[in-house]
Z-matrix of the N, CA and C atoms (Angstrom, degrees):
N
C 1 1.384
C 2 1.551 1 104.81
N 3 1.276 2 118.47 1 126.39
C 4 1.470 3 128.05 2 177.68
C 5 1.507 4 108.46 3 -93.62
N 6 1.463 5 116.31 4 119.27
C 7 1.475 6 114.32 5 178.58
C 8 1.569 7 102.11 6 -130.12
N 9 1.339 8 109.35 7 124.40
C 10 1.420 9 120.22 8 -176.42
C 11 1.591 10 105.23 9 -98.87
N 12 1.310 11 112.61 10 124.01
C 13 1.518 12 115.04 11 -178.87
C 14 1.455 13 107.72 12 -68.89
N 15 1.355 14 115.12 13 141.15
C 16 1.482 15 123.07 14 174.97
C 17 1.472 16 107.19 15 -81.89
N 18 1.318 17 117.25 16 120.88
C 19 1.550 18 124.66 17 -178.63
C 20 1.421 19 112.17 18 -60.95
N 21 1.245 20 124.49 19 127.52
C 22 1.432 21 125.87 20 168.72
C 23 1.473 22 111.76 21 -90.88
N 24 1.409 23 112.41 22 126.25
C 25 1.438 24 119.00 23 -176.22
C 26 1.602 25 108.66 24 -101.12
N 27 1.400 26 108.25 25 151.43
C 28 1.460 27 110.82 26 169.88
C 29 1.507 28 114.00 27 -75.67
N 30 1.280 29 115.19 28 174.32
C 31 1.574 30 113.23 29 178.41
C 32 1.532 31 108.54 30 -64.27
N 33 1.220 32 119.30 31 -36.99
C 34 1.485 33 120.46 32 -179.31
C 35 1.469 34 108.23 33 -65.49
N 36 1.268 35 122.67 34 -42.38
C 37 1.427 36 122.11 35 -175.66
C 38 1.570 37 109.13 36 -71.17
N 39 1.333 38 114.63 37 -39.17
C 40 1.472 39 120.33 38 175.33
C 41 1.470 40 114.95 39 -59.41
N 42 1.477 41 115.26 40 -38.44
C 43 1.398 42 119.97 41 173.79
C 44 1.496 43 114.33 42 -65.68
N 45 1.319 44 115.42 43 -40.27
C 46 1.547 45 123.81 44 176.24
C 47 1.508 46 108.38 45 -58.39
N 48 1.306 47 120.32 46 -46.92
C 49 1.391 48 129.37 47 -171.21
C 50 1.621 49 106.77 48 -66.09
N 51 1.331 50 111.79 49 -43.84
C 52 1.451 51 116.53 50 177.81
C 53 1.620 52 115.48 51 -77.83
N 54 1.284 53 115.58 52 -15.63
C 55 1.410 54 119.79 53 -178.76
C 56 1.538 55 112.05 54 79.62
N 57 1.353 56 116.46 55 28.04
C 58 1.445 57 123.47 56 -174.29
C 59 1.539 58 109.81 57 -122.78
N 60 1.317 59 112.19 58 179.94
C 61 1.479 60 115.51 59 167.85
C 62 1.399 61 112.15 60 -84.16
N 63 1.362 62 114.20 61 166.05
C 64 1.464 63 120.38 62 170.78
C 65 1.555 64 118.33 63 -54.92
N 66 1.305 65 112.83 64 -39.50
C 67 1.330 66 123.32 65 179.79
C 68 1.530 67 113.69 66 -52.82
N 69 1.402 68 118.83 67 -42.88
C 70 1.399 69 122.96 68 177.93
C 71 1.535 70 113.71 69 -65.08
N 72 1.317 71 117.07 70 -43.73
C 73 1.489 72 123.63 71 175.12
C 74 1.573 73 106.48 72 -57.55
N 75 1.234 74 119.82 73 -52.12
C 76 1.466 75 125.60 74 -177.37
C 77 1.618 76 109.13 75 -56.06
N 78 1.318 77 114.00 76 -40.24
C 79 1.406 78 117.33 77 179.44
C 80 1.582 79 110.22 78 -72.91
N 81 1.342 80 119.08 79 -37.85
C 82 1.483 81 118.65 80 171.64
C 83 1.510 82 110.99 81 -52.74
N 84 1.353 83 113.70 82 -44.93
C 85 1.422 84 116.71 83 -175.58
C 86 1.513 85 112.76 84 -69.85
N 87 1.459 86 114.20 85 -41.77
C 88 1.479 87 114.94 86 178.97
C 89 1.539 88 113.00 87 -62.27
N 90 1.295 89 114.34 88 -33.01
C 91 1.476 90 118.49 89 -177.02
C 92 1.501 91 110.09 90 -88.24
N 93 1.352 92 118.66 91 -0.17
C 94 1.526 93 121.16 92 175.34
C 95 1.565 94 109.62 93 67.36
N 96 1.288 95 120.01 94 30.94
C 97 1.377 96 126.64 95 -176.59
C 98 1.522 97 111.12 96 -87.86
N 99 1.303 98 112.89 97 -19.74
C 100 1.523 99 119.55 98 173.63
C 101 1.467 100 107.63 99 -132.94
N 102 1.357 101 118.87 100 151.09
C 103 1.501 102 122.63 101 -179.94
C 104 1.525 103 105.29 102 -79.79
N 105 1.223 104 118.71 103 147.32
C 106 1.503 105 124.50 104 -179.81
C 107 1.554 106 109.27 105 -148.05
N 108 1.367 107 110.73 106 164.69
C 109 1.512 108 119.39 107 177.53
C 110 1.410 109 109.35 108 -118.57
N 111 1.236 110 114.13 109 135.74
C 112 1.606 111 119.62 110 174.03
C 113 1.507 112 107.24 111 -98.65
N 114 1.284 113 113.13 112 125.81
C 115 1.453 114 122.40 113 179.06
C 116 1.481 115 104.28 114 -116.20
N 117 1.393 116 115.84 115 88.93
C 118 1.436 117 115.79 116 -177.62
C 119 1.646 118 105.00 117 70.26
N 120 1.214 119 122.30 118 -127.58
C 121 1.488 120 122.61 119 174.52
C 122 1.578 121 110.37 120 -93.86
N 123 1.295 122 121.81 121 1.16
C 124 1.415 123 125.49 122 -177.20
C 125 1.527 124 106.79 123 -87.48
N 126 1.259 125 113.13 124 141.67
C 127 1.568 126 118.51 125 167.57
C 128 1.486 127 107.76 126 -105.58
N 129 1.436 128 110.18 127 141.34
C 130 1.422 129 119.50 128 177.77
C 131 1.640 130 104.85 129 -132.42
N 132 1.353 131 108.37 130 149.61
C 133 1.563 132 112.56 131 176.58
C 134 1.521 133 103.05 132 -123.91
N 135 1.316 134 116.46 133 137.27
C 136 1.412 135 116.03 134 173.61
C 137 1.523 136 114.68 135 -75.88
N 138 1.257 137 114.59 136 151.01
C 139 1.492 138 119.53 137 -178.48
C 140 1.543 139 107.16 138 -62.27
N 141 1.365 140 119.77 139 -44.61
C 142 1.447 141 116.43 140 178.37
C 143 1.477 142 116.08 141 -63.93
N 144 1.340 143 121.40 142 -22.08
C 145 1.463 144 122.96 143 177.61
C 146 1.545 145 107.68 144 -77.05
N 147 1.266 146 116.39 145 -34.34
C 148 1.485 147 117.69 146 174.55
C 149 1.548 148 116.15 147 -70.77
N 150 1.379 149 112.96 148 -32.66
C 151 1.480 150 118.31 149 -179.92
C 152 1.608 151 106.72 150 -72.84
N 153 1.334 152 116.30 151 -39.18
C 154 1.454 153 121.04 152 173.98
C 155 1.526 154 111.27 153 -61.45
N 156 1.230 155 121.10 154 -43.94
C 157 1.440 156 128.39 155 177.40
C 158 1.521 157 111.34 156 -55.23
N 159 1.349 158 109.95 157 -49.73
C 160 1.531 159 118.37 158 -177.74
C 161 1.579 160 106.08 159 -64.80
N 162 1.345 161 116.77 160 -44.36
C 163 1.529 162 115.52 161 -175.67
C 164 1.515 163 109.41 162 -69.50
N 165 1.322 164 119.25 163 -41.57
C 166 1.420 165 125.31 164 -179.48
C 167 1.550 166 112.98 165 -61.75
N 168 1.326 167 118.61 166 -34.06
C 169 1.456 168 121.01 167 -177.42
C 170 1.519 169 113.62 168 -97.39
N 171 1.375 170 116.77 169 -1.02
C 172 1.480 171 117.47 170 -179.80
C 173 1.637 172 106.13 171 -66.84
N 174 1.381 173 109.12 172 137.10
C 175 1.350 174 122.76 173 175.99
C 176 1.422 175 110.06 174 -101.07
N 177 1.396 176 119.06 175 125.28
C 178 1.486 177 118.94 176 177.28
C 179 1.409 178 112.87 177 -80.40
N 180 1.319 179 119.76 178 147.16
C 181 1.490 180 118.20 179 -177.51
C 182 1.529 181 109.37 180 -70.71
N 183 1.451 182 110.43 181 149.84
C 184 1.428 183 118.06 182 -177.72
C 185 1.552 184 106.14 183 -78.89
N 186 1.293 185 110.85 184 146.28
C 187 1.402 186 117.16 185 173.04
C 188 1.470 187 113.39 186 -89.69
N 189 1.358 188 118.97 187 120.56
C 190 1.423 189 125.42 188 -167.71
C 191 1.552 190 103.47 189 -93.37
N 192 1.249 191 111.50 190 134.27
C 193 1.443 192 119.18 191 179.79
C 194 1.613 193 107.09 192 -106.24
N 195 1.269 194 114.84 193 120.40
C 196 1.371 195 121.68 194 178.75
C 197 1.581 196 116.23 195 -77.38
N 198 1.227 197 121.54 196 125.22
C 199 1.464 198 120.57 197 176.61
C 200 1.512 199 110.81 198 -91.08
N 201 1.353 200 110.11 199 147.28
C 202 1.464 201 115.73 200 177.81
C 203 1.573 202 103.74 201 -73.67
N 204 1.352 203 109.53 202 128.09
C 205 1.513 204 116.99 203 172.85
C 206 1.452 205 113.48 204 -64.79
N 207 1.402 206 116.75 205 146.82
C 208 1.467 207 118.39 206 177.95
C 209 1.448 208 108.72 207 -66.71
N 210 1.332 209 115.00 208 125.75
C 211 1.425 210 122.61 209 -179.31
C 212 1.474 211 110.44 210 -106.89
N 213 1.339 212 116.80 211 126.69
C 214 1.502 213 119.94 212 -174.71
C 215 1.680 214 104.81 213 -81.65
N 216 1.303 215 111.79 214 140.89
C 217 1.535 216 113.68 215 176.32
C 218 1.577 217 107.23 216 -74.51
N 219 1.344 218 110.31 217 140.61
C 220 1.478 219 114.13 218 -175.92
C 221 1.524 220 113.53 219 -80.95
């Protein structure tokens, strides 16, 4: 059985992966909005947790309906 270890990212790496600042990631951790691992006093976030967070919070585009424009009778 092949088991690939899920890489733990630092807060800086997690912020880079999300394209945000470090403060945002720290807020997600403080609010317990993402799972994290404490290694001593260090905080780590697994790559799969970030991938899941991104997928869960992805907003699908709205389908625009086109209206028929008012046409004047000739």
